[in-house]
C-alpha positions, -999 to +999 in steps of 0.1 A: -031-522+288-062-538+275-059-563+247-080-592+235-059-623+243-086-647+231-071-650+196-036-656+208-019-689+215-016-697+252+022-689+253+017-655+236-012-647+258+010-655+288+037-632+274+013-603+270-003-609+304+031-611+321+042-579+305+010-561+314+012-573+350+049-562+352+038-527+341+011-526+368+036-537+394+062-512+382+037-484+382+024-491+418+060-495+430+071-462+415+040-445+430+051-459+464+087-447+458+098-482+468+132-481+452+143-515+465+112-531+449+119-512+417+154-527+415+139-562+420+112-556+393+138-542+369+155-576+370+122-590+355+120-566+326+144-584+302+131-620+308+095-608+303+102-585+273+124-609+253+096-635+246+074-607+234+101-594+210+107-630+198+069-633+191+070-600+173+099-612+151+081-644+144+050-625+133+029-640+161+018-607+176+007-574+160+035-549+159+013-521+172+005-540+203+042-545+211+050-509+201+024-496+225+037-518+254+073-508+247+064-472+246+046-475+279+078-492+293+100-464+280+077-438+296+079-457+329+117-459+327+118-421+321+095-415+351+115-439+373+147-421+363+133-388+372+119-401+405+153-417+414+171-385+406+147-365+428+150-391+456+188-389+453+187-351+455+165-352+486+187-377+503+218-356+496+200-325+511+190-345+541+226-358+545+239-322+543+215-312+570+226-340+592+263-331+586+255-294+595+237-305+627+266-328+636+292-301+630+271-277+651+268-302+679+306-309+679+313-271+679+290-266+709+306-296+726+341-282+720+331-248+733+313-261+764+341-285+774+370-260+769+354-232+788+377-216+813+367-221+849 
């Protein structure tokens, strides 16, 4: 997100920059499918977003600037949810495959150890 921070007080500029950096970090982490890092970054969303909302309520930042950022965050959360659901489905399929292989190996072992001599 590109914004002119020059007109903003230092604290507000920091809020905007922190939010924008968080979005960059979230985007690259999602692209890497690093679910553990996403969980960690998710813990930062509220502490970074709250000062921005407070600044909006105090009239210190343009509503459109905040709206665009929050819309970007919503889109990210939608994408992350879809990615997580897909990763979960893939993991379930892999687990089913492992269970089938394990069952087949056990069946083979039972047949080969109980063969009449």
